C-alpha positions as a LaTeX table, in Angstrom:
\begin{tabular}{lrrr}
\hline
Residue & $x$ (\AA) & $y$ (\AA) & $z$ (\AA) \\
\hline
Met1 & 0.00 & 0.00 & $-0.02$ \\
Lys2 & 1.37 & 3.18 & $-0.95$ \\
Arg3 & $-1.47$ & 5.26 & 0.37 \\
Phe4 & 0.57 & 6.04 & 3.49 \\
Arg5 & 3.01 & 8.07 & 1.31 \\
Thr6 & 0.25 & 10.49 & 0.17 \\
Pro7 & 0.40 & 12.70 & 3.30 \\
Thr8 & 4.11 & 13.02 & 2.78 \\
Lys9 & 3.56 & 14.31 & $-0.74$ \\
Leu10 & 0.86 & 16.67 & 0.47 \\
Ala11 & 3.11 & 17.98 & 3.23 \\
Ala12 & 5.89 & 18.52 & 0.79 \\
Leu13 & 3.61 & 20.29 & $-1.53$ \\
Ser14 & 2.28 & 22.33 & 1.30 \\
Val15 & 5.83 & 23.45 & 2.27 \\
Ala16 & 6.74 & 24.23 & $-1.29$ \\
Phe17 & 3.60 & 26.23 & $-1.70$ \\
Gly18 & 4.38 & 28.11 & 1.50 \\
Leu19 & 7.86 & 28.93 & 0.32 \\
Leu20 & 6.52 & 30.07 & $-3.02$ \\
Leu21 & 3.97 & 32.18 & $-1.35$ \\
Ala22 & 6.65 & 33.72 & 0.93 \\
Ala23 & 8.87 & 34.36 & $-2.03$ \\
Cys24 & 6.07 & 35.98 & $-3.91$ \\
Gln25 & 4.72 & 38.02 & $-0.99$ \\
Met26 & 4.77 & 41.80 & $-1.63$ \\
Pro27 & 6.84 & 43.97 & 0.82 \\
Pro28 & 4.79 & 45.79 & 3.41 \\
Met29 & 3.58 & 49.22 & 2.43 \\
Pro30 & 5.58 & 51.95 & 4.21 \\
Ala31 & 3.84 & 54.15 & 6.70 \\
Ala32 & 2.65 & 57.43 & 5.33 \\
Gln33 & 5.54 & 59.94 & 5.60 \\
Gln34 & 5.10 & 63.42 & 7.13 \\
Pro35 & 6.17 & 66.32 & 4.96 \\
Pro36 & 9.67 & 67.70 & 5.92 \\
Gln37 & 9.67 & 70.53 & 8.39 \\
Val38 & 12.13 & 73.43 & 8.55 \\
Val39 & 13.46 & 74.07 & 12.06 \\
Glu40 & 15.47 & 77.19 & 12.86 \\
Val41 & 18.50 & 76.59 & 15.07 \\
Thr42 & 20.47 & 79.47 & 16.52 \\
Arg43 & 24.18 & 78.83 & 16.68 \\
Glu44 & 26.88 & 81.17 & 18.06 \\
Val45 & 30.01 & 81.16 & 16.00 \\
Leu46 & 33.08 & 83.15 & 17.12 \\
Val47 & 34.73 & 84.81 & 14.20 \\
Glu48 & 38.00 & 86.70 & 14.68 \\
Val49 & 37.75 & 89.93 & 12.74 \\
Thr50 & 40.99 & 91.60 & 11.84 \\
Pro51 & 40.50 & 95.36 & 12.37 \\
Ala52 & 41.10 & 97.53 & 9.41 \\
Pro53 & 44.42 & 99.30 & 9.92 \\
Val54 & 44.00 & 102.95 & 10.89 \\
Asn55 & 45.93 & 105.38 & 8.82 \\
Tyr56 & 45.68 & 109.08 & 9.50 \\
Gly57 & 47.30 & 109.97 & 6.23 \\
Glu58 & 49.90 & 112.70 & 5.82 \\
Val59 & 50.39 & 115.13 & 8.70 \\
Val60 & 52.74 & 118.05 & 8.13 \\
Trp61 & 54.19 & 119.04 & 11.53 \\
Leu62 & 55.97 & 122.39 & 11.70 \\
Ser63 & 57.98 & 122.96 & 14.90 \\
Thr64 & 60.21 & 125.59 & 16.45 \\
Gln65 & 61.30 & 122.89 & 18.92 \\
Leu66 & 63.74 & 120.00 & 18.46 \\
Arg67 & 65.47 & 121.80 & 15.60 \\
Pro68 & 69.02 & 120.42 & 15.93 \\
Val69 & 69.70 & 117.77 & 13.33 \\
Gly70 & 70.28 & 115.03 & 15.88 \\
Glu71 & 67.06 & 115.79 & 17.76 \\
Ala72 & 65.03 & 116.00 & 14.57 \\
Glu73 & 66.34 & 112.63 & 13.45 \\
Arg74 & 65.34 & 111.11 & 16.78 \\
Val75 & 61.84 & 112.57 & 16.38 \\
Arg76 & 61.48 & 111.00 & 12.95 \\
Gly77 & 63.18 & 107.70 & 13.69 \\
Val78 & 62.23 & 106.95 & 17.30 \\
Ile79 & 59.56 & 109.21 & 18.84 \\
Leu80 & 57.16 & 108.96 & 15.90 \\
Arg81 & 57.67 & 105.21 & 15.49 \\
Gly82 & 54.31 & 103.53 & 15.90 \\
Phe83 & 52.12 & 106.44 & 14.82 \\
Pro84 & 49.67 & 105.22 & 12.18 \\
Gly85 & 50.25 & 107.92 & 9.62 \\
Gln86 & 52.89 & 109.63 & 7.56 \\
Val87 & 54.33 & 112.53 & 9.52 \\
Asp88 & 56.47 & 115.13 & 7.75 \\
Phe89 & 58.38 & 116.72 & 10.66 \\
Ile90 & 59.74 & 120.10 & 9.65 \\
Pro91 & 61.91 & 121.95 & 12.22 \\
Glu92 & 61.89 & 125.68 & 11.58 \\
Asp93 & 63.28 & 128.90 & 13.10 \\
Glu94 & 60.76 & 131.17 & 14.79 \\
Gly95 & 60.71 & 133.83 & 12.06 \\
Pro96 & 59.91 & 131.53 & 9.07 \\
Phe97 & 57.54 & 129.54 & 11.34 \\
Ile98 & 55.44 & 132.63 & 12.09 \\
Asp99 & 55.64 & 133.89 & 8.50 \\
Arg100 & 54.49 & 130.58 & 6.96 \\
Ile101 & 51.40 & 130.25 & 9.17 \\
Ala102 & 50.54 & 133.90 & 8.62 \\
Ala103 & 50.77 & 133.43 & 4.85 \\
Glu104 & 48.63 & 130.25 & 4.92 \\
Thr105 & 46.01 & 131.99 & 7.08 \\
Gln106 & 45.86 & 134.95 & 4.71 \\
Ala107 & 45.50 & 132.58 & 1.73 \\
Gly108 & 42.71 & 130.71 & 3.47 \\
Arg109 & 44.26 & 127.31 & 2.88 \\
Gly110 & 47.33 & 125.57 & 4.23 \\
Thr111 & 49.62 & 122.59 & 4.12 \\
Val112 & 50.54 & 122.46 & 7.85 \\
Ser113 & 48.32 & 120.45 & 10.13 \\
Leu114 & 50.24 & 120.49 & 13.42 \\
Leu115 & 52.38 & 123.13 & 15.19 \\
Gly116 & 55.01 & 122.54 & 17.89 \\
Ala117 & 56.17 & 125.73 & 19.64 \\
Leu118 & 56.82 & 127.52 & 22.92 \\
His119 & 54.01 & 129.30 & 24.75 \\
Gly120 & 55.44 & 132.65 & 23.61 \\
Asn121 & 55.28 & 131.61 & 19.95 \\
Phe122 & 51.59 & 130.82 & 20.28 \\
Ser123 & 50.63 & 134.08 & 21.94 \\
Ser124 & 50.92 & 136.19 & 18.81 \\
Met125 & 49.12 & 133.52 & 16.77 \\
Val126 & 46.12 & 133.63 & 19.12 \\
Thr127 & 45.87 & 137.39 & 18.62 \\
Ala128 & 45.97 & 136.88 & 14.85 \\
Asn129 & 43.19 & 134.19 & 14.96 \\
Gln130 & 45.53 & 131.59 & 13.44 \\
Leu131 & 44.84 & 128.75 & 15.87 \\
Met132 & 41.91 & 126.35 & 16.31 \\
Asp133 & 40.08 & 126.01 & 19.60 \\
Leu134 & 41.13 & 122.65 & 21.11 \\
Thr135 & 38.73 & 122.64 & 24.04 \\
Glu136 & 37.02 & 119.46 & 22.84 \\
Leu137 & 40.36 & 117.70 & 22.45 \\
Lys138 & 41.37 & 118.90 & 25.88 \\
Gly139 & 38.32 & 117.09 & 27.30 \\
Arg140 & 39.56 & 113.82 & 25.77 \\
Leu141 & 43.03 & 114.31 & 27.28 \\
Met142 & 42.04 & 115.22 & 30.83 \\
Asp143 & 43.10 & 111.81 & 32.17 \\
Arg144 & 46.72 & 112.43 & 31.15 \\
Gly145 & 47.46 & 114.43 & 34.30 \\
Ile146 & 48.65 & 117.63 & 32.62 \\
Pro147 & 48.82 & 120.30 & 35.42 \\
Asp148 & 45.82 & 122.61 & 35.59 \\
Glu149 & 48.18 & 125.58 & 35.78 \\
Phe150 & 49.53 & 124.71 & 32.31 \\
Trp151 & 46.06 & 124.21 & 30.81 \\
Lys152 & 45.18 & 127.65 & 32.15 \\
Leu153 & 48.16 & 129.19 & 30.40 \\
Ala154 & 47.07 & 127.57 & 27.12 \\
Gln155 & 43.78 & 129.56 & 27.32 \\
Phe156 & 45.50 & 132.94 & 27.08 \\
Gly157 & 42.92 & 134.49 & 29.33 \\
Thr158 & 39.94 & 133.22 & 27.25 \\
Asp159 & 37.47 & 130.33 & 27.65 \\
Lys160 & 39.16 & 128.47 & 24.76 \\
Thr161 & 42.22 & 126.22 & 24.65 \\
Tyr162 & 44.73 & 127.06 & 21.92 \\
Tyr163 & 47.40 & 124.41 & 22.45 \\
Val164 & 47.97 & 121.20 & 24.34 \\
Pro165 & 50.95 & 121.30 & 26.76 \\
Trp166 & 53.55 & 118.91 & 25.28 \\
Met167 & 56.87 & 118.95 & 27.17 \\
Gln168 & 58.82 & 121.10 & 29.62 \\
Ala169 & 62.15 & 122.04 & 31.16 \\
Thr170 & 62.68 & 124.18 & 34.25 \\
Tyr171 & 64.82 & 124.90 & 37.28 \\
Thr172 & 64.97 & 122.98 & 40.56 \\
Met173 & 67.03 & 122.72 & 43.72 \\
Val174 & 69.66 & 119.99 & 44.20 \\
Ala175 & 71.14 & 119.06 & 47.60 \\
Asn176 & 73.95 & 116.85 & 48.85 \\
Lys177 & 72.50 & 114.36 & 51.31 \\
Lys178 & 75.03 & 115.62 & 53.87 \\
Ala179 & 72.95 & 118.81 & 54.07 \\
Leu180 & 69.67 & 117.13 & 54.93 \\
Glu181 & 70.50 & 116.73 & 58.63 \\
Tyr182 & 70.64 & 120.56 & 58.88 \\
Leu183 & 67.15 & 121.14 & 57.54 \\
Pro184 & 65.12 & 123.32 & 59.93 \\
Glu185 & 63.09 & 121.37 & 62.45 \\
Gly186 & 59.78 & 120.26 & 60.91 \\
Ala187 & 60.72 & 121.28 & 57.41 \\
Asp188 & 59.61 & 119.12 & 54.48 \\
Met189 & 62.36 & 119.13 & 51.88 \\
Asn190 & 59.66 & 118.76 & 49.18 \\
Ala191 & 57.70 & 121.78 & 50.38 \\
Leu192 & 60.28 & 124.29 & 51.64 \\
Thr193 & 59.60 & 128.00 & 52.08 \\
Tyr194 & 62.16 & 130.74 & 51.43 \\
Glu195 & 62.29 & 131.39 & 55.19 \\
Gln196 & 63.19 & 127.76 & 55.72 \\
Leu197 & 65.86 & 127.96 & 53.00 \\
Leu198 & 67.44 & 130.87 & 54.85 \\
Glu199 & 67.39 & 128.98 & 58.13 \\
Trp200 & 68.84 & 125.89 & 56.41 \\
Ala201 & 71.73 & 127.95 & 55.00 \\
Lys202 & 72.38 & 129.35 & 58.50 \\
Asn203 & 72.40 & 125.89 & 60.02 \\
Met204 & 74.89 & 124.61 & 57.48 \\
Arg205 & 77.26 & 127.50 & 58.12 \\
Glu206 & 77.08 & 127.04 & 61.89 \\
Ala207 & 77.91 & 123.37 & 61.48 \\
Thr208 & 80.65 & 123.69 & 58.88 \\
Gln209 & 81.88 & 127.29 & 59.22 \\
Glu210 & 81.37 & 127.50 & 55.45 \\
Asn211 & 78.68 & 128.96 & 53.24 \\
Lys212 & 77.22 & 125.84 & 51.65 \\
Leu213 & 74.44 & 127.44 & 49.64 \\
Gly214 & 75.08 & 128.07 & 45.93 \\
Ile215 & 73.29 & 130.41 & 43.52 \\
Pro216 & 74.96 & 130.86 & 40.08 \\
Ala217 & 75.91 & 134.51 & 39.60 \\
Gly218 & 78.73 & 134.37 & 37.05 \\
Glu219 & 78.58 & 136.21 & 33.72 \\
Ala220 & 77.13 & 133.17 & 31.89 \\
Ala221 & 74.89 & 132.13 & 34.76 \\
Leu222 & 71.08 & 132.30 & 34.71 \\
Leu223 & 70.89 & 134.45 & 37.85 \\
His224 & 68.33 & 136.82 & 36.17 \\
Arg225 & 65.95 & 133.87 & 35.84 \\
Phe226 & 66.13 & 133.36 & 39.61 \\
Phe227 & 64.68 & 136.85 & 40.11 \\
Gln228 & 62.29 & 136.87 & 37.16 \\
Gly229 & 60.83 & 133.39 & 37.61 \\
Phe230 & 61.28 & 132.43 & 41.29 \\
Leu231 & 62.13 & 134.89 & 44.06 \\
Leu232 & 60.24 & 138.01 & 42.97 \\
Pro233 & 57.00 & 136.39 & 41.83 \\
Ala234 & 57.00 & 134.18 & 44.94 \\
Phe235 & 57.03 & 137.39 & 47.05 \\
Thr236 & 54.98 & 139.70 & 44.82 \\
Gly237 & 52.79 & 137.53 & 42.53 \\
Gly238 & 54.14 & 139.32 & 39.45 \\
Val239 & 57.26 & 140.22 & 37.51 \\
Val240 & 56.93 & 143.55 & 35.70 \\
Thr241 & 53.84 & 145.15 & 37.27 \\
Thr242 & 55.11 & 144.51 & 40.81 \\
Phe243 & 58.73 & 145.29 & 40.09 \\
Ala244 & 58.92 & 148.25 & 42.50 \\
Ser245 & 56.15 & 147.29 & 44.92 \\
Glu246 & 56.46 & 147.00 & 48.71 \\
Asp247 & 56.46 & 143.23 & 48.33 \\
Ala248 & 59.39 & 143.56 & 45.94 \\
Glu249 & 61.28 & 145.54 & 48.58 \\
Lys250 & 60.66 & 142.66 & 51.03 \\
Ala251 & 61.98 & 140.17 & 48.46 \\
Trp252 & 65.19 & 142.15 & 47.94 \\
Gln253 & 65.65 & 142.54 & 51.67 \\
Tyr254 & 65.33 & 138.76 & 51.99 \\
Met255 & 67.87 & 138.34 & 49.17 \\
Lys256 & 70.40 & 140.49 & 51.06 \\
Glu257 & 70.03 & 138.30 & 54.15 \\
Leu258 & 70.25 & 135.07 & 52.13 \\
Trp259 & 73.36 & 136.25 & 50.30 \\
Glu260 & 75.27 & 136.30 & 53.60 \\
Tyr261 & 75.12 & 132.49 & 53.53 \\
Val262 & 75.82 & 132.00 & 49.83 \\
Asn263 & 79.28 & 130.74 & 48.89 \\
Pro264 & 81.45 & 133.83 & 48.24 \\
Gln265 & 82.69 & 132.31 & 44.96 \\
Ala266 & 79.13 & 132.34 & 43.59 \\
Leu267 & 79.90 & 135.45 & 41.52 \\
Thr268 & 82.11 & 133.16 & 39.40 \\
Tyr269 & 79.66 & 130.27 & 39.23 \\
Asn270 & 77.91 & 129.60 & 35.91 \\
Phe271 & 76.88 & 125.91 & 36.16 \\
Met272 & 76.20 & 124.58 & 39.63 \\
Gln273 & 76.82 & 120.91 & 38.90 \\
Asp274 & 80.62 & 121.26 & 39.08 \\
His275 & 80.48 & 122.98 & 42.46 \\
Leu276 & 78.04 & 120.42 & 43.81 \\
Leu277 & 80.31 & 117.58 & 42.73 \\
Ala278 & 83.32 & 119.35 & 44.28 \\
Glu279 & 81.23 & 119.84 & 47.45 \\
Glu280 & 82.06 & 123.55 & 47.55 \\
Val281 & 78.32 & 123.88 & 48.08 \\
Trp282 & 75.78 & 121.39 & 49.42 \\
Val283 & 72.56 & 123.04 & 48.24 \\
Ala284 & 72.08 & 124.81 & 44.92 \\
Trp285 & 69.44 & 126.30 & 42.57 \\
Asp286 & 69.92 & 126.10 & 38.82 \\
His287 & 68.46 & 124.94 & 35.47 \\
Val288 & 67.96 & 121.16 & 35.27 \\
Ala289 & 70.50 & 120.94 & 32.44 \\
Arg290 & 73.11 & 122.60 & 34.71 \\
Thr291 & 72.71 & 120.28 & 37.68 \\
Lys292 & 72.13 & 117.07 & 35.74 \\
Asp293 & 75.73 & 115.81 & 35.93 \\
Ala294 & 75.76 & 115.82 & 39.72 \\
Leu295 & 72.65 & 113.64 & 39.84 \\
Glu296 & 73.85 & 111.43 & 36.98 \\
Gln297 & 77.39 & 110.85 & 38.32 \\
Arg298 & 76.52 & 110.39 & 41.99 \\
Pro299 & 72.83 & 109.60 & 42.31 \\
Asp300 & 73.34 & 108.10 & 45.79 \\
Asp301 & 74.84 & 111.36 & 47.09 \\
Phe302 & 72.39 & 113.96 & 45.75 \\
Val303 & 68.66 & 114.60 & 45.79 \\
Ala304 & 66.54 & 116.97 & 43.70 \\
Leu305 & 64.07 & 119.28 & 45.48 \\
Pro306 & 61.25 & 121.54 & 44.40 \\
Val307 & 62.01 & 125.26 & 44.63 \\
Pro308 & 60.89 & 127.11 & 47.83 \\
Ala309 & 57.56 & 128.92 & 48.17 \\
Gly310 & 57.06 & 132.56 & 49.13 \\
Pro311 & 54.03 & 134.47 & 50.38 \\
Lys312 & 52.41 & 134.43 & 46.90 \\
Gly313 & 53.14 & 130.83 & 46.03 \\
Arg314 & 55.75 & 128.36 & 44.80 \\
Ala315 & 56.78 & 130.36 & 41.76 \\
Ser316 & 58.73 & 128.54 & 39.03 \\
Met317 & 59.53 & 129.23 & 35.42 \\
Pro318 & 58.78 & 126.26 & 33.23 \\
Val319 & 59.83 & 126.30 & 29.64 \\
Ile320 & 56.54 & 125.12 & 28.14 \\
Ala321 & 56.30 & 123.67 & 24.64 \\
Gly322 & 52.86 & 122.98 & 23.23 \\
Leu323 & 51.05 & 121.47 & 20.23 \\
Gly324 & 48.52 & 123.54 & 18.31 \\
Ile325 & 46.50 & 123.22 & 15.09 \\
Pro326 & 46.29 & 126.09 & 12.61 \\
Val327 & 42.84 & 127.13 & 11.33 \\
Thr328 & 43.95 & 126.16 & 7.82 \\
Ala329 & 45.04 & 122.60 & 8.71 \\
Pro330 & 44.17 & 120.19 & 5.89 \\
Asn331 & 44.23 & 117.10 & 8.17 \\
Val332 & 42.68 & 118.02 & 11.52 \\
Glu333 & 41.82 & 114.41 & 12.39 \\
Gly334 & 45.44 & 113.38 & 11.81 \\
Ala335 & 46.75 & 116.31 & 13.84 \\
Glu336 & 44.50 & 115.47 & 16.80 \\
Ala337 & 45.57 & 111.82 & 16.60 \\
Leu338 & 49.21 & 112.87 & 16.59 \\
Ile339 & 48.69 & 115.09 & 19.66 \\
Glu340 & 47.05 & 112.15 & 21.44 \\
Phe341 & 50.02 & 109.97 & 20.49 \\
Leu342 & 52.68 & 112.48 & 21.58 \\
Thr343 & 51.01 & 113.01 & 25.01 \\
Arg344 & 50.80 & 109.30 & 25.84 \\
Pro345 & 52.92 & 108.46 & 28.93 \\
Asp346 & 55.15 & 106.02 & 27.04 \\
Thr347 & 55.75 & 108.53 & 24.24 \\
Gln348 & 56.55 & 111.22 & 26.83 \\
Val349 & 59.17 & 108.93 & 28.44 \\
Thr350 & 60.63 & 108.24 & 25.00 \\
Thr351 & 60.76 & 112.02 & 24.41 \\
Leu352 & 62.66 & 112.49 & 27.69 \\
Arg353 & 65.10 & 109.71 & 26.85 \\
Glu354 & 65.72 & 110.91 & 23.26 \\
Val355 & 65.71 & 114.71 & 23.51 \\
Gly356 & 65.88 & 115.54 & 27.23 \\
Phe357 & 62.58 & 117.36 & 27.66 \\
Phe358 & 60.61 & 116.37 & 30.73 \\
Pro359 & 57.08 & 114.86 & 30.58 \\
Met360 & 54.05 & 117.05 & 30.83 \\
Val361 & 51.84 & 114.11 & 31.95 \\
Asp362 & 51.87 & 111.65 & 34.84 \\
Val363 & 54.37 & 108.89 & 34.05 \\
Glu364 & 56.05 & 105.95 & 35.70 \\
Phe365 & 59.73 & 106.14 & 34.89 \\
Pro366 & 60.88 & 102.74 & 33.56 \\
Gly367 & 64.14 & 101.05 & 34.40 \\
Phe368 & 66.13 & 102.34 & 31.46 \\
Val369 & 65.79 & 105.93 & 32.72 \\
Thr370 & 68.92 & 106.69 & 34.73 \\
Pro371 & 68.52 & 107.48 & 38.43 \\
Gly372 & 69.61 & 111.07 & 37.96 \\
Ile373 & 67.10 & 111.78 & 35.18 \\
Arg374 & 64.42 & 110.01 & 37.12 \\
Ala375 & 65.12 & 112.14 & 40.21 \\
Gln376 & 64.89 & 115.35 & 38.22 \\
Gly377 & 61.80 & 114.22 & 36.34 \\
Glu378 & 59.93 & 113.31 & 39.48 \\
Val379 & 60.75 & 116.69 & 41.05 \\
Val380 & 59.75 & 118.60 & 37.91 \\
Leu381 & 56.32 & 116.96 & 38.03 \\
Lys382 & 56.04 & 117.46 & 41.80 \\
Gln383 & 56.95 & 121.14 & 41.46 \\
Ala384 & 54.47 & 121.73 & 38.63 \\
Asn385 & 51.64 & 119.91 & 40.47 \\
Ala386 & 52.27 & 121.54 & 43.87 \\
Pro387 & 49.01 & 122.95 & 45.34 \\
Asp388 & 50.67 & 126.34 & 45.66 \\
Ala389 & 52.31 & 126.24 & 42.23 \\
Leu390 & 52.63 & 129.60 & 40.46 \\
Ala391 & 53.79 & 129.27 & 36.87 \\
Val392 & 55.83 & 132.15 & 35.53 \\
Leu393 & 56.34 & 132.37 & 31.80 \\
Leu394 & 59.53 & 133.21 & 30.03 \\
Pro395 & 59.49 & 136.88 & 28.92 \\
Val396 & 57.29 & 137.32 & 25.87 \\
Gly397 & 57.47 & 139.85 & 23.08 \\
Leu398 & 60.88 & 141.36 & 23.80 \\
Gly399 & 62.60 & 140.11 & 20.65 \\
Pro400 & 66.23 & 141.27 & 20.46 \\
Lys401 & 65.73 & 143.30 & 23.68 \\
Asn402 & 65.71 & 140.20 & 25.84 \\
Gly403 & 69.23 & 140.91 & 26.98 \\
Asp404 & 68.33 & 144.45 & 28.06 \\
Phe405 & 65.41 & 143.08 & 30.07 \\
Asn406 & 67.68 & 140.60 & 31.84 \\
Lys407 & 70.27 & 143.29 & 32.53 \\
Ile408 & 67.75 & 145.32 & 34.55 \\
Phe409 & 67.35 & 142.45 & 37.02 \\
Arg410 & 71.09 & 141.79 & 37.25 \\
Asp411 & 71.85 & 145.49 & 37.71 \\
Thr412 & 69.24 & 145.66 & 40.48 \\
Phe413 & 70.91 & 142.69 & 42.17 \\
Thr414 & 74.34 & 144.26 & 41.94 \\
Ala415 & 73.15 & 147.59 & 43.33 \\
Ile416 & 71.12 & 146.21 & 46.23 \\
Val417 & 72.95 & 143.01 & 47.24 \\
Ile418 & 76.55 & 143.55 & 46.18 \\
Asn419 & 76.86 & 147.33 & 46.52 \\
Asn420 & 74.37 & 147.64 & 49.40 \\
Glu421 & 72.50 & 150.55 & 47.82 \\
Asp422 & 69.09 & 151.61 & 49.10 \\
Ile423 & 66.41 & 149.17 & 48.02 \\
Ala424 & 63.52 & 151.57 & 47.41 \\
Ala425 & 65.68 & 154.08 & 45.55 \\
Thr426 & 67.21 & 151.38 & 43.39 \\
Leu427 & 63.84 & 149.90 & 42.48 \\
Ala428 & 62.45 & 153.37 & 41.62 \\
Ser429 & 65.38 & 154.06 & 39.37 \\
Gln430 & 65.29 & 150.67 & 37.63 \\
Lys431 & 61.53 & 150.90 & 37.24 \\
Asp432 & 61.96 & 153.87 & 34.92 \\
Val433 & 64.44 & 151.86 & 32.83 \\
Leu434 & 62.09 & 148.89 & 32.77 \\
Asn435 & 59.01 & 150.90 & 31.75 \\
Ala436 & 60.94 & 152.67 & 28.99 \\
Leu437 & 62.08 & 149.32 & 27.59 \\
Met438 & 58.58 & 147.80 & 27.69 \\
Lys439 & 57.16 & 150.82 & 25.86 \\
Glu440 & 59.90 & 150.66 & 23.28 \\
Val441 & 59.18 & 147.01 & 22.38 \\
Gly442 & 55.45 & 147.26 & 23.02 \\
Ala443 & 55.38 & 143.94 & 24.90 \\
Pro444 & 52.14 & 143.24 & 26.76 \\
Cys445 & 52.17 & 141.53 & 30.18 \\
Trp446 & 52.64 & 137.78 & 30.51 \\
Ala447 & 51.66 & 135.45 & 33.36 \\
Pro448 & 51.56 & 135.85 & 36.28 \\
Asp449 & 51.20 & 139.58 & 35.62 \\
Pro450 & 47.59 & 140.52 & 34.76 \\
Asp451 & 46.55 & 140.93 & 31.13 \\
Ser452 & 47.36 & 144.40 & 29.85 \\
Asn453 & 44.92 & 144.07 & 26.90 \\
Gly454 & 47.68 & 144.36 & 24.37 \\
Leu455 & 49.20 & 147.50 & 25.86 \\
Pro456 & 52.86 & 147.56 & 26.95 \\
Cys457 & 53.32 & 146.05 & 30.37 \\
Gln458 & 54.29 & 148.65 & 32.94 \\
Ala459 & 55.64 & 148.55 & 36.52 \\
Glu460 & 53.26 & 150.30 & 38.88 \\
\hline
\end{tabular}
């Protein structure tokens, strides 16, 4: 019987049919797809943007300062290094300087964008309306620490600012450290008065039996500056207008007393640094350039001090150089940028190192500045920023008669102090000489004398 094999065939057929059906089965239909959606995603990506280099273009800078070839080369090659612009630095004598700006003003167009000059150079340009008002620029530079007294001078008695104080030189005191133990009791060597200076000189003579105070009074000395910029304005508050005043008589009486304690060789002294180094004197007054060697050669033995104060203030005569912009400047933006650059603390220190002018702004003296220069620089700033500071300008408007003006003060010293002539009579006589000279040159008053409204300054 072969019937029992039938189920086997049916099973096999069933399996084969199943396999065929599986092989032929259609794939499942996919699920219905959703349409794509757009999703916004916010991503922060840091991109380093290279700033476009600033270039202030060409700036023509005309200057009565830093004229010597060596100084001019250091301006071009060192001081201006890093300024983003092309600066054409042109040193010029005062005459051509004034003439060029006058001509450009008259023509109504110019080539010069920046001016570098002394305060006295700017005074005539203010009168001739040749300078821009820099009051807005002053506001941007107020954090530099330029002394208020110097900003005030730059206003020339107006509510405008005609130049930015740039650099300075002046006169200070220098003392051997051996002298410090003879300072009057309670005296602060950084805030002396003239009375304390007199007492200090007395103390040194009592201790050493020598006159250890030095004031240069030789033929080439700057003795006249001591009277014009320090002693007389400290006692009187003026120079010309107060020349023969009662306060001036007191100042000259003080000078006679002080001279008793000044080294008798002072009439031959021109530069005090040599006599400080030789220890002929322990304390001296002079221009910073004439005491520099003592501080440079023996910085551990000497200290620099601010000048003394009198009843009217701590008078000192800074030589102030400033930066102005003529009204015809073709590149005002570049000129303002250059002023900002030149009054930066690091640029001011570079200026001191390269050309010897002291900073006008607050600076930290770096290590490469020698101890002597640092000592002088710190005192110059301290003197200018003293709360009782009284800035006295160099004589203005005297032209070739500067020597005659200086002679009046030296002659007065000789008559009163050396020849012991009557103080009041001497001042009355010299006042006539002074007033005649001022009328001849037509020079108006300069600070700290009051404005004479363009009229010749006269002693009262």
